[in-house]
N, C-alpha and C positions, 0 to 999 in steps of 0.2 A: 504494500500500500504506500501511498504518497501522503506526507504530512507537512503541515506548516504550523510551527509553534509560535504562539503569541509571546510577548515579553514576560508575562507572569509565569510562564512555564520554564523550568530550569533547562539550561543547555544539556545537562546530564540526561534528561529524558530523551532528547534528540539523539544523543550518543547511544543510549540503550536501543532506541528504535533502529538506528543504523546497524548496530551489532546484531539485531534480530533479522536483518535483511531488508528493512524498509528504506524507502527514499524519503528522508526527513531533512527539513531545513528549519532554522530558527531565524526570526526576524533580525536578531542581533548579527548573525552571520552575514547578512546582506545589507547591513547599515540602515535598516528600516525601522528602527526602534521608536520613531515618532509618528509612524503611519496611523491615521485614524482607523477606527474599527471597520468602517464600511469599505475602506480600501484594502484592509487586510483580508476581509471576506472576498472581495473582488479578485485579489491576487490568488487566494486559495482556489476560487472557482476557475479562473483562467488557466491555472496550472494543474487542475484536477487533483487538488490536495485536500485532505481532511484537516480542518482547522482545530488546533488544540488550544484551549483557553480557560481562564478562570472567570472571564467576563461575561455576564448575562446578556449584554447588549447583542451578542451574536444571535441568540434565539429571536430577538426582536427583528434583527436585520433579515433573517430568513422569513419570518412570519409576515413581514411587510413587503415582501416581493423580491427578496434575494433569490439567487439561483437555487432552486429546491433540490438540485442534484448534488450540491456540495455538502458533504458531511461535516458536522461540528461536534466536538467533544467538549463539554463544559464541566469542569471539575468544581464540585461543591463539597469540599472536604474540610473537616475540622482540622485534621492533621495534614498539612500541606508539604511536609517534608518530601524530598525527591523520592526516597525509597517507597513511601506510601503511594505517591502518584504513579510510579512505575508498576507497583504491585496491582493497583486498581486498574490501570490501563491494560495490563496483561490479561486480566479477567475479561474486561470489556472487549478487547480484540478477539479473544477466544470465543466469545458468545455473540458478538454483534458486528463483526467485520462486514458481513454482507449488507446489513442495514446501512452502515456507514458508506459503503460503496454506492449505495442507491440514494444517498443524500439525506439520511436521518440526522436528527439532533439526538445525541446521547448525553444525558445528565448523569454524571458519576458522583455518587454519594459514598459515605463511609461503608455502608453494608449492602448497598444495592445500586443498580443503575436503571435508568428509565430511557426507553427508546421512543422517539416521536417521529413518525414518518409523515412526510408531506405529500400531497397529491402531485402528480407530474405537472409541469408548467403548461 
């Protein structure tokens, strides 16, 4: 899978994704740390990448007419340490990768995750 990590996501998460065989980039790697959320989403859509973020604005961007084929993972964790994020992401990818490929929003919480699929554009 292809991923784009927002600034709130640790670069170590991107390193883990790469080591697992995924194509992952971090906004920091590309000098785009000040990019507004709607442009981050547009970049993810243009590059067919799943956006990884802690920011709830991305759900609103999709709901208000963003590209519904672009997957978004929103972390809503009490423990935001990198090891916890990686552990939860590993579970999500094992169970919901197909939904993400189809453009779902996946909200990742401490003990569960929720998948919201949008109708095709």
